[in-house]
C-alpha positions as CSV (number, residue, x, y, z in Angstrom):
1,X,0.0,0.0,0.0
2,X,2.8,2.4,0.9
3,X,4.6,1.6,-2.4
4,X,1.3,2.2,-4.4
5,X,1.1,5.6,-2.7
6,X,4.6,6.5,-3.7
7,X,3.9,5.4,-7.3
8,X,0.8,7.6,-7.4
9,X,2.7,10.6,-6.1
10,X,5.5,10.1,-8.7
11,X,3.0,9.7,-11.5
12,X,1.1,12.8,-10.4
13,X,4.4,14.7,-10.9
14,X,4.8,13.2,-14.4
15,X,7.4,10.6,-13.4
16,X,6.9,7.0,-14.5
17,X,8.9,4.9,-12.0
18,X,11.2,2.4,-13.8
19,X,13.0,-0.8,-12.9
20,X,15.8,-2.4,-14.8
21,X,16.5,-6.1,-14.1
22,X,19.9,-7.5,-15.2
23,X,20.3,-11.2,-15.7
24,X,23.6,-12.7,-16.7
25,X,23.6,-16.3,-18.0
26,X,20.8,-18.8,-18.3
27,X,19.9,-19.8,-14.7
28,X,16.3,-21.0,-15.0
29,X,15.4,-20.1,-11.4
30,X,16.8,-16.6,-11.9
31,X,15.0,-16.2,-15.1
32,X,11.7,-17.1,-13.4
33,X,12.4,-14.7,-10.6
34,X,13.1,-11.8,-13.0
35,X,10.0,-12.7,-15.0
36,X,7.9,-12.5,-11.8
37,X,9.4,-9.1,-11.0
38,X,8.4,-7.9,-14.5
39,X,4.8,-9.1,-13.9
40,X,4.7,-7.3,-10.5
41,X,5.9,-4.1,-12.2
42,X,3.1,-4.5,-14.8
43,X,0.5,-4.9,-12.1
44,X,1.8,-1.9,-10.2
45,X,1.9,0.2,-13.4
46,X,5.7,0.6,-13.4
47,X,8.0,0.8,-16.4
48,X,10.4,-2.1,-16.5
49,X,13.0,-3.6,-18.7
50,X,14.9,-6.9,-18.5
51,X,18.4,-7.0,-19.8
52,X,19.6,-10.5,-20.5
53,X,23.3,-10.9,-21.0
54,X,25.2,-14.0,-22.1
55,X,27.2,-16.0,-19.7
56,X,30.4,-14.9,-21.5
57,X,29.8,-11.2,-20.6
58,X,32.8,-9.8,-18.9
59,X,32.6,-8.1,-15.5
60,X,33.9,-4.9,-17.2
61,X,31.0,-5.0,-19.7
62,X,28.5,-5.5,-16.9
63,X,30.0,-2.6,-14.9
64,X,29.7,-0.4,-18.0
65,X,26.0,-1.4,-18.4
66,X,25.4,-0.5,-14.7
67,X,27.0,2.9,-15.3
68,X,24.6,3.5,-18.2
69,X,21.6,2.4,-16.1
70,X,22.8,4.7,-13.3
71,X,22.6,7.6,-15.7
72,X,19.3,6.6,-17.3
73,X,16.5,9.0,-16.1
74,X,13.9,6.4,-16.9
75,X,15.4,3.9,-14.4
76,X,14.8,4.5,-10.7
77,X,15.8,1.0,-9.5
78,X,18.3,-1.5,-10.7
79,X,18.1,-5.2,-9.8
80,X,21.2,-7.3,-10.4
81,X,20.0,-10.9,-10.4
82,X,22.2,-13.2,-8.3
83,X,24.0,-15.4,-8.5
84,X,26.3,-13.9,-11.0
85,X,28.7,-16.2,-13.0
86,X,31.8,-17.3,-11.1
87,X,34.1,-15.0,-13.2
88,X,32.3,-11.9,-11.7
89,X,32.8,-10.3,-8.3
90,X,29.2,-9.9,-7.0
91,X,30.3,-7.4,-4.4
92,X,32.1,-5.2,-6.9
93,X,29.1,-5.4,-9.3
94,X,26.5,-4.5,-6.6
95,X,28.6,-1.7,-5.3
96,X,28.6,-0.1,-8.7
97,X,24.8,0.4,-8.6
98,X,24.1,4.0,-7.5
99,X,22.5,3.8,-4.0
100,X,19.9,6.3,-5.2
101,X,18.7,3.6,-7.6
C-alpha cells in the first residue's frame, strides 16, 4: 500500500517509475524470478526492462552497463539478479549500482 502511494505521487508529478533487471547467464530459477518481477511491475503500473546478458559477458561489460543504467533517467531502480557467474565479483558489481537507484 505504501509503495502504491509513492507510485501515485510520482506519476502525479509526471514521473513514471522504472526498474531495470539485469540477468547474466541462463539460470532458470533466476529467469523465473526476473519474469515474476516484471509481472509485478506491470501490475503496479511501473515501467520495467529486463536486460539479458550471455554467460560470456565480462565483468567490465556488466559494470559499463550499470553505469549507463545509473545515468538513465527512466530507471529508478536496478536489480542485479544473483547469483552472478563465477568469473564476476558480485560485491564489486553490486557496489557499482548508485544507492539512489
